[in-house]
N, C-alpha and C positions, 0 to 999 in steps of 0.2 A: 280509574274513577267511571261508579257505578253503577245504575241508577237502582233508582228503591223495586223497582220494577226487573233487574234481571236478578240483584239480593233474592227476594222475593222468590224465583221461579231455581239461581240455584240453592234449597235449600230441602232439603228432605219435606216430606208429609210430619207433618208430629201436629197435634188438631190439637192447639190453646186456646180453643174458646173458652173454656170455662176461667179457667187464667185472666182470660183480657176481661170477658167482663167483671171479673171481679177484681180487675185497677182498676176500671173503666167504670165502674161504680163510688172509688173513693175519693176518681178526679171529680168526680163531679157532682158528688157531696161538698167538692174540693171552690168545684168553679161556683154550686147553691149557698156555702159559704158571706163569699168575693162576693154578691150580686146584693146578696142581703145589709151587707155596711156598704157601699158600694153604687151613684146611681148611672147604671152603663144603659147604651141603647146597640147593639144593632151593627156592624157597620153590611152596606148592604155588598159589596167587596166580596162577600162573599157565602152569600146567599146561593148558588148556585150551584159549591161544596156539599149541601147539606141534605144528603151523601149525594158523595159522587162516585162514581165505578159500577163494578157488579160481585153476581152468586159465582160467578170464576175469574177475577182477573180481580190484581191491584181495584182496592175500593178504599171509602175514609168516609169519612166527616170531617170538615174544615169553622169553624163560626167564631168572626170575628166582632170584635164590643172595644170601644172607648165608649170616655168619659167626663168626669169634671176634673176628677180629679188621678184617671188613667186614662193614658193616652191611647193605651192597646191594649189588647188584649187579644190573646187566640187558645180555645181552647181544638180541641184538635188529634186523632188517630187517623195511619194508615197504616193494611195492608193486607194481610187474608188471612186473616185470627183463626179459622177454623181449619188452619193446613200449612200454617208456620210463624214469618215474617211479619208484624205490628211494630207502627212508634205509636206511643199517645204524649201528646205534648199539649202544657200547662205556659203560657208562659204570658207574664205581666209586668207594663212598662210605665212605673208612675209617672204620675206630673210631679214638675216641683212643685209644685207646696205639698204633694204627696210625701214623696222625698227629700221633706224637712227633717228636720230631727231633734224637736226640744229639748233641754237639758246638753245636750253633745259640744263642747266646741267645737269641731270644725261649724255648723249647722245645716251644712248637706252631707250621704249621699254616693256613695257609686253610684249610679244608674243600676233600671237593675234591681238592689238590694231590698233584702225581702225583712223589712222593717216593721208589716202592719198583721198585728197579732188577731184572731178569724178566731 
């Protein structure tokens, strides 16, 4: 199994910064909509990773949040968008009260299912 740093080093030089910027803007807009809907507080465990890395090495940004209705939210990217590889992540784990699905026979949905219309 290769590490993210090894994968980045194996890729040819391709400047994906423009595409990265567009996609990160979309990801940030989605995060902002969720923050308008849910009360979320930053989790201090990720402060040291906002951002991390450097200009000529694998770098990124990792930010985590939690709140009364969301157990865990991760908003992050890692890679080298100006030279090739980049991965973006936006993931929310809803709490039990949020996962309740009124009007459904079962009453609950699978963990991590996206039910919230934003």
